[in-house]
MDAnalysis code that builds the backbone (N, CA, C; Angstrom):
import MDAnalysis as mda
import numpy as np

u = mda.Universe.empty(177, n_residues=59, atom_resindex=np.repeat(np.arange(59), 3), trajectory=True)
u.add_TopologyAttr("name", ["N", "CA", "C"] * 59)
u.add_TopologyAttr("resid", np.arange(1, 60))
u.add_TopologyAttr("resname", ["MET", "ASN", "GLY", "HIS", "ASN", "HIS", "ALA", "GLY", "ASN", "TYR", "GLY", "LYS", "HIS", "GLY", "ASN", "CYS", "HIS", "HIS", "VAL", "ASN", "ILE", "ARG", "GLY", "MET", "VAL", "GLU", "THR", "GLU", "LYS", "GLU", "SER", "ALA", "TYR", "ALA", "VAL", "VAL", "LYS", "CYS", "PHE", "PRO", "ASP", "CYS", "LEU", "GLU", "ILE", "GLU", "GLY", "CYS", "GLY", "LEU", "GLU", "PRO", "ASP", "ARG", "SER", "LEU", "GLY", "GLY", "LEU"])
u.atoms.positions = np.array([
    [6.268, 0.163, -5.708],
    [4.998, 0.510, -5.384],
    [4.474, 0.830, -6.488],
    [3.064, 0.415, -6.843],
    [2.478, 0.712, -8.052],
    [0.992, 1.441, -7.744],
    [0.449, 2.073, -8.359],
    [-0.879, 2.569, -7.826],
    [-2.006, 2.230, -9.091],
    [-1.784, 1.357, -9.767],
    [-3.017, 0.923, -10.599],
    [-3.365, -0.477, -10.547],
    [-3.697, -0.881, -9.417],
    [-4.386, -2.478, -9.441],
    [-5.700, -2.146, -8.682],
    [-6.804, -2.267, -9.484],
    [-8.132, -1.896, -8.646],
    [-8.438, -2.394, -7.510],
    [-7.998, -3.851, -7.488],
    [-8.365, -4.470, -6.201],
    [-7.326, -4.173, -4.944],
    [-5.956, -3.711, -5.507],
    [-4.879, -3.623, -4.601],
    [-4.233, -4.973, -4.440],
    [-3.112, -5.032, -4.094],
    [-2.356, -6.343, -3.886],
    [-1.012, -6.170, -3.205],
    [-0.638, -7.198, -2.325],
    [0.700, -7.017, -1.977],
    [1.341, -8.684, -2.071],
    [2.779, -8.573, -2.007],
    [3.435, -9.605, -2.225],
    [4.865, -9.522, -1.829],
    [5.500, -10.457, -1.453],
    [7.030, -10.560, -0.975],
    [7.850, -11.572, -1.750],
    [8.786, -11.093, -2.522],
    [9.913, -12.171, -3.019],
    [11.217, -11.939, -2.347],
    [11.577, -12.723, -1.786],
    [12.716, -12.529, -0.691],
    [12.755, -11.282, 0.050],
    [13.497, -10.313, -0.166],
    [13.353, -9.102, 0.680],
    [12.569, -7.909, 0.123],
    [12.266, -8.233, -1.145],
    [11.500, -7.257, -1.886],
    [9.998, -7.518, -1.750],
    [9.616, -6.271, -1.005],
    [8.211, -5.997, -1.128],
    [7.321, -5.600, -2.439],
    [6.242, -5.830, -2.806],
    [5.654, -5.456, -3.767],
    [4.187, -5.043, -3.272],
    [3.857, -3.636, -3.600],
    [2.692, -3.042, -3.190],
    [2.013, -2.605, -4.177],
    [0.852, -2.803, -4.390],
    [-0.206, -2.119, -5.334],
    [-1.264, -1.424, -4.604],
    [-1.230, -0.112, -4.728],
    [-2.525, 0.505, -3.841],
    [-3.630, 0.501, -4.584],
    [-4.838, 0.254, -4.090],
    [-6.146, 0.323, -4.550],
    [-6.617, 1.259, -5.445],
    [-7.268, 1.008, -6.305],
    [-7.710, 2.365, -7.368],
    [-8.887, 2.862, -6.598],
    [-9.048, 4.129, -6.805],
    [-9.865, 4.991, -6.305],
    [-11.170, 4.736, -7.139],
    [-11.067, 4.335, -8.347],
    [-12.267, 4.497, -9.181],
    [-13.039, 3.428, -8.601],
    [-12.802, 2.354, -8.075],
    [-13.601, 1.433, -7.409],
    [-14.337, 1.634, -6.158],
    [-14.064, 2.852, -5.619],
    [-14.629, 3.214, -4.244],
    [-15.667, 4.305, -4.468],
    [-16.999, 3.966, -4.613],
    [-18.195, 4.812, -4.658],
    [-18.505, 5.651, -3.415],
    [-18.136, 5.319, -2.465],
    [-18.453, 5.969, -1.228],
    [-17.521, 6.241, -0.199],
    [-16.244, 5.519, -0.644],
    [-15.151, 5.744, 0.387],
    [-13.877, 5.789, -0.284],
    [-12.943, 6.709, 0.113],
    [-11.884, 6.594, -0.879],
    [-10.822, 5.536, -0.698],
    [-9.500, 5.713, -1.464],
    [-8.541, 4.655, -1.040],
    [-7.273, 5.036, -1.474],
    [-6.371, 5.701, -0.493],
    [-5.348, 6.111, -0.783],
    [-4.237, 6.009, 0.417],
    [-3.013, 6.275, 0.495],
    [-2.068, 6.103, 1.563],
    [-1.072, 6.946, 1.496],
    [-0.721, 7.044, 2.902],
    [0.576, 8.082, 3.127],
    [1.616, 7.002, 3.542],
    [2.896, 7.094, 2.843],
    [4.045, 6.353, 3.259],
    [5.269, 7.065, 4.021],
    [5.524, 6.619, 5.166],
    [6.374, 7.055, 5.875],
    [7.630, 6.302, 5.686],
    [9.000, 6.892, 5.549],
    [10.322, 6.077, 5.158],
    [11.174, 6.132, 6.363],
    [11.514, 5.154, 6.751],
    [12.488, 5.100, 7.992],
    [13.782, 4.216, 7.190],
    [14.898, 4.536, 8.061],
    [16.039, 3.674, 7.518],
    [15.958, 2.188, 7.243],
    [15.113, 1.491, 8.128],
    [14.908, -0.057, 8.037],
    [13.563, -0.561, 7.761],
    [12.581, 0.627, 7.463],
    [11.114, 0.019, 7.198],
    [10.281, 1.307, 6.448],
    [9.328, 0.968, 5.799],
    [8.296, 1.630, 5.527],
    [7.016, 1.458, 6.125],
    [6.427, 2.588, 6.634],
    [4.959, 2.424, 7.148],
    [4.129, 3.175, 6.485],
    [3.087, 2.312, 5.899],
    [2.058, 2.643, 5.066],
    [0.556, 2.804, 5.927],
    [0.286, 4.145, 5.938],
    [-1.111, 4.437, 6.689],
    [-1.860, 4.554, 5.632],
    [-2.755, 3.393, 5.588],
    [-3.834, 3.455, 4.604],
    [-5.105, 4.419, 4.872],
    [-5.674, 4.691, 4.093],
    [-6.837, 5.667, 4.342],
    [-8.130, 5.111, 3.485],
    [-9.302, 5.077, 4.208],
    [-10.341, 4.522, 3.486],
    [-10.435, 2.900, 3.318],
    [-10.452, 2.607, 2.237],
    [-10.340, 0.992, 1.724],
    [-8.903, 0.514, 1.864],
    [-8.029, 1.273, 1.741],
    [-6.694, 0.961, 1.590],
    [-5.952, 0.485, 3.185],
    [-5.432, -0.624, 3.262],
    [-5.038, -1.094, 4.628],
    [-3.973, -0.539, 5.125],
    [-3.465, -0.363, 6.325],
    [-2.186, 0.015, 6.924],
    [-1.117, -1.064, 6.618],
    [0.061, -0.894, 6.324],
    [1.274, -1.961, 6.095],
    [2.224, -1.473, 6.807],
    [3.114, -2.336, 7.498],
    [4.508, -2.060, 7.717],
    [5.287, -2.928, 7.319],
    [6.128, -2.726, 6.438],
    [7.003, -3.396, 5.488],
    [8.585, -3.030, 6.188],
    [8.987, -4.240, 6.725],
    [10.219, -4.085, 7.642],
    [11.172, -5.014, 6.749],
    [12.238, -5.057, 7.287],
    [13.612, -5.763, 6.700],
    [13.898, -5.186, 5.208],
    [14.068, -3.939, 5.354],
    [14.511, -3.059, 4.151],
    [15.921, -3.025, 4.165],
])
């Protein structure tokens, strides 16, 4: 996970998920952040504002 890609981004290479959280500096009227919930077999990312929800399974 990385938090400095202004537009945000996601990619997967094999079983490795790559997540960039959106930069808050790009959000004039709405925020962009996330809460990550960790489980033994997945990560649940609850996006807030402009950041989307994601479910990263297969960990």
